[in-house]
N, C-alpha and C positions, 0 to 999 in steps of 0.2 A: 927075700921078703916072703914070709908065708902068706898064703891066701888061697882062694878058690879060683881055679882056672875059668876063664870066660866060657869055655865050651863044656863045663861040668853040667851034667843033666840034673836039674832040680826036681824034687818030687811034686811040684805044683807049678801051674802056669801063672801068667800075669793076671788073668781074670780072677783066679782063686785068691791070689795075693791081695788084690784090691778089695775083694769082698771081705777078706779077713781083717784088713785095716779098718774098713768101714764098721764092721761089727765091733771091733775092739774100742772104737770111739764111742759107739752107742751103748755099750754094755754098762757104762756108769749110770745111765738113766734108769736102770732096773731097780733102783732103791724103792723100798716099800713106801708108798704115799706120794711119790713124784708124778706118776702117771695114773690118772683117774678116769673113770668112765661114768657117763650120765645114764641112768636107767629110769624106768617109769616111777620108781619109788625114791629117787634121789641119786646122789653121787656116792661112789664107792671106789676103793683102790682096785686097780686092774689085777687080775690074776696073771701068773707067769705066761699062760697060753695067750691071753689077751694082749699082753705086752709084746710077745713075739709077733702077733698078727698086726699090731699097730705101730711098731717101731719105725717102719718106713714112712709113716705119716709125718714124722718130725722133719723129714727132708722136704715135704711139700707144704709146710706151714707158711703162713704169710709173713713170718718173722725170719730175719737172717739167723744163721747159726749162732752168732754172737749173743743174741738176746736169749736164746734157749740156754746157752752156757751160763749167762748171767743169772737167769732164774734158777738154774740148778745150783749154782754157787750160793745164792741166797737161801735156797731150800736146805742146803747142808749147814749153813750158819745157824739157822733157826732150830734145826733138829739136833745139832751136836753140842749146843751150849749146855745142855743138861737141865735147863730151867723148864719146868712144866707149867709155869705161869704165863707163857706166851699164848696169846689168842691165836687159834688156828686160822682165823680169817686173814692173818698177816703172812702166813707161810705160802710162798708161790708154788704152783704145780702146773702140770700140763693136763688139759681136759679134752676128752673125746666126747663130743656131744652127739646125741642120737640124730641120725639123718644127715650129719655133716661128714664130708670127706676129710676135712683137715682138723688138726688139733689146735688148740689155742692156749696161750699162757694166761693163767689167772693170777692176778696180783703182780 
């Protein structure tokens, strides 16, 4: 039976593997419009740099991972239907408010 022997040296350790798995789960949240930030002049979409800085805040939200995934699924449904008549107030997203450590789900 072909396979890799147990004592085969892997190019990465278990910590690096866990970090990779975590990043691969979170990378889907990088869609434009899902992560937003509140500024002094209103809300706007996060830049890639801001997403990288704030992606770990999803772990520390008051909501379980299930609710974040449900909001992301709804975000995809609203954005991929191709209808431009949908009111943007109905599209769920994650908001980073000024002065708050945690992000929260809107809608």
